[in-house]
C-alpha positions in Angstrom: 119.0 129.3 76.4 116.2 128.2 74.0 117.8 124.8 73.6 117.8 124.1 77.3 114.2 125.3 77.6 113.1 122.9 74.8 115.1 120.1 76.4 113.5 120.7 79.8 110.1 120.8 78.2 110.7 117.5 76.4 111.8 115.9 79.6 108.7 117.1 81.4 106.4 115.9 78.6 108.1 112.5 78.7 107.7 112.2 82.4 104.1 113.3 82.3 103.3 110.8 79.6 105.0 108.0 81.6 103.0 108.9 84.7 99.7 109.0 82.8 100.5 105.6 81.2 101.4 104.1 84.6 98.1 105.3 86.0 96.1 103.9 83.1 98.0 100.5 83.3 97.3 100.2 87.0 93.7 101.3 86.7 92.7 99.1 83.8 95.3 96.4 83.1 97.5 95.2 85.9 97.9 95.6 89.7 100.4 94.5 92.2 99.2 92.8 95.4 100.7 91.2 98.4 99.3 87.9 99.8 98.3 88.5 103.4 97.8 85.2 105.3 98.1 81.5 104.7 94.7 80.7 103.2 96.2 79.8 99.8 99.1 77.6 101.0 100.8 75.8 99.4 100.0 77.6 96.2 100.7 81.1 97.6 102.5 82.0 100.8 102.1 85.0 103.1 103.9 88.1 101.9 104.4 86.9 98.3 103.7 89.5 95.7 101.6 88.9 92.6 100.7 90.7 89.4 96.9 90.7 88.9 95.5 90.9 85.4 92.4 93.1 85.6 91.3 93.5 81.9 90.5 89.8 81.2 87.3 89.9 83.2 86.1 92.9 81.3 85.7 90.5 78.4 84.7 87.2 80.1 83.7 86.0 83.6 86.0 84.1 85.9 86.4 80.3 85.2 86.7 77.4 87.6 90.4 77.0 88.6 91.3 80.7 88.3 92.9 82.3 91.3 91.2 85.6 91.7 91.5 88.7 93.8 88.1 90.2 94.9 86.7 92.7 97.3 85.6 91.1 100.5 81.8 91.5 100.2 81.3 92.2 104.0 84.0 94.9 104.0 84.9 96.0 100.4 88.0 97.9 101.3 89.8 94.6 101.9 90.9 92.2 99.2 90.7 88.4 99.3 92.5 86.0 97.0 91.0 82.5 96.5 90.5 79.8 93.8 87.3 79.7 91.8 85.7 76.3 92.4 82.3 76.8 90.7 80.6 79.4 88.5 77.0 80.5 87.9 74.7 77.5 87.3 77.0 74.9 88.8 76.0 72.9 91.8 78.6 72.8 94.6 78.8 70.6 97.6 81.4 69.5 100.2 80.8 66.2 101.8 83.1 63.6 103.5 86.1 65.9 102.9 85.6 66.1 99.1 84.4 69.0 96.9 81.8 68.1 94.2 80.9 70.4 91.3 77.8 69.2 89.4 78.0 65.9 91.3 81.6 65.2 90.1 84.4 65.1 92.7 87.2 67.6 92.0 90.7 66.5 91.5 92.6 69.0 93.7 96.3 68.3 93.7 96.9 71.8 95.1 95.5 71.1 98.6 97.4 69.3 101.3 94.7 68.0 103.6 91.1 66.8 103.5 88.5 69.6 103.7 86.8 69.6 107.1 83.1 70.3 107.4 80.3 69.9 105.0 78.7 72.4 102.6 75.2 71.4 101.6 74.6 71.2 97.8 73.6 74.6 96.4 73.4 76.1 92.9 75.8 79.0 92.3 73.5 82.0 91.5 73.7 84.1 88.3 76.7 86.5 88.2 78.5 85.0 91.2 81.3 82.5 91.8 82.0 80.0 94.6 85.6 80.4 95.9 87.7 78.4 98.3 91.2 78.8 99.7 93.7 76.1 98.9 94.5 75.8 102.6 90.8 74.8 103.2 91.0 74.4 106.9 92.5 77.8 107.4 90.5 79.9 104.9 87.6 82.3 105.1 85.8 81.7 101.8 82.4 81.0 100.2 81.5 78.5 102.9 81.2 81.4 105.3 78.1 83.6 105.3 80.0 86.9 105.2 81.8 85.9 102.0 79.2 83.6 100.4 78.8 83.5 96.7 81.0 86.3 95.4 79.4 88.7 92.9 81.4 88.8 89.7 81.5 92.7 89.9 83.6 92.3 93.1 86.3 90.4 91.2 89.3 92.7 90.6 91.3 90.3 88.5 93.1 87.0 88.0 96.5 86.3 89.6 98.8 86.2 86.6 102.3 86.0 87.9 104.1 85.5 91.3 107.0 88.0 91.3 108.3 88.1 94.9 110.3 86.6 96.3 112.5 86.4 93.2 113.3 82.8 93.9 109.7 81.9 93.5 108.8 83.7 90.2 106.2 81.7 88.3 
């Protein structure tokens, strides 16, 4: 009888430790999110699932080119996923269908069409980032007043790995 009690106790302790570790990993290291919408096409498609690395931005700020998940500033219960185009101190401008950072046109092989509309030259404020969707003409991003320059503290993490569907793991 004692042996079965000890065995049960060991199992319960193991399960409790596993649950605590899973909670800590989700809270501080990684998260799983689903892409909702087509604003990041062709890079990310609707309903794909990603692993988001959360701990990296505890050490350093997002960099241009990172694909980040952040809380929508206007309604923080919603998450957005976009590409970082410019960081604090950079100037950013969109004119004649091209994006310029610090007066240099970006090479953007990940977009499929010319960016419509202009965005007058502005300096990215301290502790913020400027983000755009890869599907520029179907994306609510930093060009819109309710998103604007995204505070770094709203960034939840960097998209690390596409895991679903299995045929598109990368």
